[in-house]
C-alpha positions as CSV (number, residue, x, y, z in Angstrom):
1,M,-299.3,-43.4,-171.9
2,A,-300.3,-40.9,-168.8
3,E,-298.0,-38.2,-168.5
4,I,-294.9,-39.3,-166.3
5,N,-294.0,-37.4,-162.9
6,R,-290.2,-37.6,-163.5
7,F,-289.9,-36.5,-160.0
8,K,-291.8,-38.9,-158.2
9,L,-290.9,-41.7,-160.6
10,E,-287.0,-41.0,-159.8
11,W,-288.0,-41.0,-156.3
12,A,-289.6,-44.4,-156.7
13,C,-285.8,-45.5,-157.7
14,R,-284.5,-45.1,-154.7
15,R,-285.0,-48.5,-152.8
16,G,-284.1,-49.3,-149.4
17,M,-281.8,-52.3,-150.7
18,R,-278.3,-51.4,-151.7
19,E,-278.5,-54.0,-154.5
20,L,-281.3,-52.8,-155.5
21,D,-280.1,-49.3,-155.6
22,K,-277.1,-50.2,-157.5
23,M,-279.4,-52.0,-160.3
24,I,-282.5,-49.8,-160.2
25,M,-281.4,-46.2,-160.4
26,P,-278.6,-46.4,-163.4
27,F,-281.2,-48.0,-165.7
28,Y,-283.4,-45.4,-164.6
29,Q,-281.0,-42.5,-165.5
30,Q,-279.2,-44.2,-168.3
31,H,-282.1,-46.0,-170.3
32,F,-285.3,-45.0,-169.6
33,N,-286.0,-42.8,-172.3
34,E,-285.2,-45.4,-175.1
35,L,-287.6,-47.9,-173.5
36,N,-291.0,-48.2,-175.3
37,E,-294.1,-47.2,-173.8
38,P,-295.0,-50.6,-172.9
39,Q,-291.9,-50.9,-171.3
40,Q,-291.8,-47.8,-169.4
41,Q,-295.2,-48.8,-168.3
42,A,-293.7,-52.2,-167.0
43,F,-291.0,-49.8,-165.2
44,V,-293.3,-47.6,-163.3
45,E,-295.5,-50.7,-162.6
46,M,-292.3,-52.9,-160.9
47,L,-291.2,-49.6,-159.2
48,G,-295.0,-50.1,-157.3
49,Y,-294.1,-53.8,-155.4
50,T,-292.0,-54.2,-152.6
51,D,-288.3,-54.4,-152.1
52,P,-287.7,-58.0,-151.2
53,E,-290.6,-59.0,-154.2
54,L,-288.0,-57.0,-156.7
55,F,-284.7,-58.4,-154.6
56,R,-286.3,-62.0,-155.5
57,W,-287.3,-61.2,-159.1
58,V,-284.0,-59.4,-160.1
59,M,-281.8,-62.1,-158.3
60,L,-283.7,-65.0,-160.0
61,Q,-285.1,-66.4,-157.2
62,V,-288.7,-66.2,-158.0
63,P,-290.2,-65.2,-161.6
64,A,-291.7,-61.6,-161.7
65,P,-295.5,-61.9,-161.6
66,T,-295.8,-60.3,-165.2
67,P,-294.3,-61.3,-168.2
68,E,-293.6,-57.5,-169.3
69,I,-291.9,-57.1,-165.9
70,A,-289.4,-60.3,-166.8
71,A,-288.7,-58.9,-169.4
72,L,-288.2,-55.4,-168.3
73,I,-285.7,-57.2,-165.5
74,E,-284.1,-59.4,-168.0
75,L,-282.8,-56.0,-169.9
76,M,-282.2,-54.3,-166.9
77,R,-279.8,-57.1,-165.4
78,D,-278.7,-57.2,-169.4
79,K,-277.7,-53.6,-169.4
80,I,-276.4,-53.0,-165.9
81,E,-273.8,-56.2,-166.2
82,R,-271.9,-55.0,-168.8
């Protein structure tokens, strides 16, 4: 995987919706380094989507656009809800 700019990635974790901020940033801070390379790539890709799209996926209103992002969201929900 190409080198990840951690500063840009952390900045991208800051979202405009409180609900997303409570899920994405803690997951990034606590679990990102534990992810394998494809999971890290899916996380970076996921951050490129808009807040309304992310919110609908996280709230399970609509499926995520790729199986990798869907699996990552499931993992995030599991880790943060504990």
